[in-house]
C-alpha positions in Angstrom: 16.1 15.0 -4.4 16.7 13.6 -1.0 15.2 14.3 2.4 17.0 14.8 5.5 15.0 13.0 8.1 16.5 15.6 10.9 14.9 18.6 9.1 12.5 20.4 11.3 11.1 22.4 8.3 9.1 19.7 7.1 5.6 19.5 9.9 2.7 18.4 8.0 1.2 16.7 4.8 -1.9 17.8 3.1 -4.2 16.3 0.3 -3.7 17.4 -3.1 -7.7 19.7 -3.9 -9.1 18.5 -0.5 -6.6 20.4 1.9 -6.8 17.3 4.3 -3.8 17.3 7.3 -2.6 14.3 7.1 -2.3 13.8 10.7 -4.9 16.4 12.4 -8.3 15.3 9.8 -7.1 12.0 9.6 -4.6 10.1 11.5 -4.9 11.0 15.0 -8.7 10.7 15.0 -8.3 7.1 14.4 -9.5 4.0 16.4 -6.2 3.4 18.2 -3.8 1.6 18.4 -2.3 2.7 15.3 -0.4 -0.5 13.3 1.9 -1.1 10.6 0.7 -4.4 9.1 3.4 -6.4 10.4 2.5 -5.8 14.2 -1.2 -6.7 13.0 -3.1 -8.9 15.7 -6.5 -9.8 15.5 -6.7 -10.7 19.1 -6.7 -7.4 19.9 -9.9 -5.6 20.2 -9.4 -2.3 18.2 -7.0 -1.1 15.9 -6.5 1.0 12.8 -3.7 -1.1 10.4 -2.0 2.1 8.8 -0.9 1.4 4.9 0.9 3.2 2.0 0.4 2.1 -1.4 3.4 3.2 -3.2 2.3 3.7 -6.9 4.3 6.7 -8.0 5.8 8.9 -5.8 9.1 7.4 -3.4 9.9 11.1 -2.4 6.4 11.6 -1.2 6.3 8.6 0.6 8.9 10.1 2.5 7.5 13.1 3.3 4.7 11.3 4.7 7.1 8.8 6.8 9.0 12.0 8.1 6.1 13.4 9.2 4.6 10.0 10.7 7.5 9.5 13.0 7.4 13.0 14.4 3.6 12.0 15.7 5.2 8.6 17.0 2.8 6.8 14.5 4.7 3.8 12.3 3.0 2.2 9.6 3.6 0.0 6.2 4.6 1.2 3.1 4.4 -1.3 -0.1 6.8 -0.5 -3.1 5.4 -1.4 -6.6 8.0 -3.1 -8.5 7.9 -2.8 -12.3 6.0 -4.7 -14.7 7.1 -4.5 -18.4 3.3 -3.7 -19.1 1.7 -0.1 -18.2 5.1 0.2 -15.8 7.8 -0.4 -17.2 10.4 1.8 -15.0 9.6 3.6 -12.2 11.2 4.5 -8.6 12.0 0.9 -7.9 13.8 0.2 -11.3 13.2 -0.7 -14.5 13.1 -4.1 -16.7 15.8 -6.1 -18.5 15.7 -9.1 -20.2 13.8 -11.1 -17.5 14.8 -9.2 -14.5 14.3 -6.6 -12.6 17.1 -4.1 -12.4 16.6 -1.9 -9.1 17.1 2.0 -9.3 20.5 2.9 -7.5 18.5 5.3 -5.2 16.0 2.6 -4.4 17.5 1.0 -1.3 18.4 4.4 0.0 15.1 5.5 -0.2 13.7 2.6 1.8 16.0 2.5 4.4 15.1 6.4 4.7 11.4 5.5 6.0 12.9 1.9 7.8 15.2 4.2 9.5 11.8 6.9 10.7 10.8 3.6 12.2 8.3 1.8 9.3 8.0 -1.5 7.5 8.8 -2.0 3.8 6.7 -4.4 1.8 6.0 -5.7 -1.7 3.3 -3.9 -3.1 2.3 -7.3 -5.5 2.1 -6.9 -9.2 3.8 -10.6 -9.6 1.0 -11.9 -11.9 1.2 -8.6 -14.5 4.6 -9.2 -14.3 5.0 -12.3 -14.6 3.1 -12.1 -18.2 4.8 -8.6 -19.3 8.3 -9.8 -18.3 7.2 -13.9 -19.6 9.3 -14.9 -15.9 7.7 -17.8 -13.3 6.8 -15.6 -10.6 7.6 -18.0 -7.9 11.4 -16.6 -9.9 10.2 -13.0 -9.1 9.1 -13.0 -6.5 12.3 -14.8 -5.1 14.8 -12.6 -6.7 12.8 -9.5 -4.8 13.4 -11.4 -1.6 17.0 -11.8 -1.8 17.8 -8.2 -3.4 16.2 -6.7 0.2 18.0 -9.5 2.2 21.0 -8.6 0.8 20.6 -5.0 1.5 19.2 -5.9 5.1 15.9 -5.5 4.8 13.3 -8.5 5.5 10.0 -8.7 3.8 7.4 -10.2 5.9 4.1 -9.4 3.6 2.8 -7.9 0.3 -0.6 -6.3 -1.2 -2.0 -6.7 -3.9 -1.6 -4.2 -6.9 -4.7 -3.7 -9.2 -3.0 -3.5 -12.2 -4.9 -2.5 -16.0 -4.3 -5.6 -17.1 -5.9 -7.2 -13.8 -8.4 -5.2 -14.3 -8.6 -6.5 -18.2 -8.0 -10.2 -17.3 -10.1 -10.2 -13.9 -7.6 -11.4 -11.7 -6.3 -10.5 -8.4 -2.5 -9.9 -7.8 -2.9 -12.0 -4.1 -4.4 -14.9 -6.3 -0.5 -16.0 -6.6 -0.5 -17.3 -3.7 -2.6 -20.4 -2.4 -3.4 -18.8 1.0 -5.6 -15.9 -1.0 -9.0 -17.1 -2.9 -11.3 -15.1 -4.3 -14.9 -16.1 -3.8 -17.2 -16.6 -7.2 -14.0 -17.2 -8.8 -12.4 -20.6 -9.9 -9.0 -21.3 -7.6 -6.2 -22.2 -9.4 -7.4 -21.3 -12.8 -5.0 -20.3 -15.8 -4.3 -17.0 -16.7 -3.2 -16.6 -20.5 -1.8 -13.2 -22.3 0.5 -13.5 -25.5 1.0 -17.0 -25.4 2.2 -17.1 -21.4 0.5 -18.7 -19.1 0.5 -18.9 -15.3 -1.6 -20.7 -12.9 -3.2 -18.8 -9.5 -2.8 -20.3 -6.2 -0.1 -21.5 -7.1 2.6 -20.1 -4.5 2.5 -20.8 -1.0 3.3 -17.7 1.0 5.4 -19.5 4.2 8.0 -20.3 1.1 8.8 -17.3 1.0 9.2 -16.2 4.9 5.6 -14.4 4.2 3.4 -13.7 7.0 0.6 -11.8 5.3 -1.1 -10.0 2.6 -2.6 -7.1 3.9 -6.2 -7.8 1.8 -6.4 -11.5 4.5 -5.7 -9.2 7.7 -9.1 -9.0 9.6 -10.9 -5.6 9.4 -14.2 -4.4 9.7 -13.8 -1.1 8.1 -11.9 -0.4 4.9 -11.0 3.2 3.6 -9.3 4.6 1.1 -8.6 7.5 -1.2 -7.6 5.2 -4.6 -7.1 7.8 -7.1 -8.2 10.7 -5.0 -11.5 10.0 -4.0 -12.5 8.6 -1.0 -14.1 5.0 -0.9 -14.3 1.8 1.6 -17.3 -0.1 3.6 -18.1 0.4 7.3 -19.7 -2.5 9.3 -23.3 -0.1 8.9 -24.1 3.3 7.6 -21.5 3.4 4.9 -21.6 6.7 2.7 -22.6 7.2 -0.7 -19.3 7.9 -1.4 -20.1 9.4 -4.9 -22.1 12.0 -3.6 -19.7 12.5 -0.8 -17.2 13.0 -2.5 -18.7 15.5 -5.0 -19.7 17.7 -2.0 -16.7 17.5 0.1 -15.7 19.5 3.2 -13.4 18.4 5.7 -15.6 19.4 8.7 -17.6 16.0 7.4 -14.7 13.9 6.7 -13.3 14.5 10.4 -16.8 14.2 11.7 -16.6 11.1 10.0 -13.2 9.5 10.7 -13.5 10.7 14.4 -17.2 9.1 15.0 -16.0 5.6 13.0 -16.8 3.3 16.1 -19.9 5.4 17.4 -21.8 6.0 13.8 -20.2 3.4 11.9 -19.6 0.3 14.2 -16.1 0.2 13.5 -13.4 -1.7 15.5 -10.7 -2.9 13.5 -10.2 -0.3 10.6 -7.6 -0.3 7.6 -6.4 2.7 6.1 -5.5 2.5 3.1 -3.0 6.1 1.5 -1.6 7.0 -1.9 1.0 9.5 -1.3 1.2 10.3 -4.8 -1.7 12.1 -3.4 -0.3 14.2 -0.2 2.8 16.4 -0.2 4.6 18.0 2.7 4.1 21.4 3.1 7.2 23.4 4.2 7.4 27.0 5.7 3.7 27.5 4.1 4.5 26.3 0.7 3.0 22.6 -0.6 6.2 20.4 -1.9 
């Protein structure tokens, strides 16, 4: 399915099961300015960095990109490559041998999003992919950045993906970079899986012309709807999320978002949205 970016039918995106209007109940209420990740400036007094981790549906991502453009909003869409473990193939492509073979529609969809004014980044699952494909992570990363470049897309940043294997083995994918270390974790430790090993913190971001990792941008507030449930951290008075989600109401949600600065002390926020939990509204029907 392809979307006509000139169509006037798609005006809203709604969260499944919650009824949240993506613009009216969320984005329009965020601290300003709202910025894509590549326009991150830590010297600004206030901002919201708007990010999408495209775990599953790139078509849902395009719906969001269309609606954002119509409200003069720019954001970053991080594309998740297969890893030959829990993700053997997806909208990005599939694995053949030790290489990622790209889906024939993938670049077309990325360029749709770029033409709407947004940024494309890599949803980094490199440690998992290296272990699953049995290929050096630097080779995988170089190949992806080169692929995008050959198709006219410059990759400036990554956002770490939380894979099943990462949780099982106790690593975070951003740890592949020497620029990104974790508290209470050994820097440069070796990860071993099925007789294949790699060293964490072994790649330098600048060697790949990367300027940021999303989890290492300056923020005092982080909000996400991971797995369809809202969560995150505020500078003060963070809600009890389990109870808050169980007794969810749109009015309470709007109140929380609109009062982030006054109630919770927010100045510099990052909002992570997963398009798979949202869908467009066309002629009164949810897609």
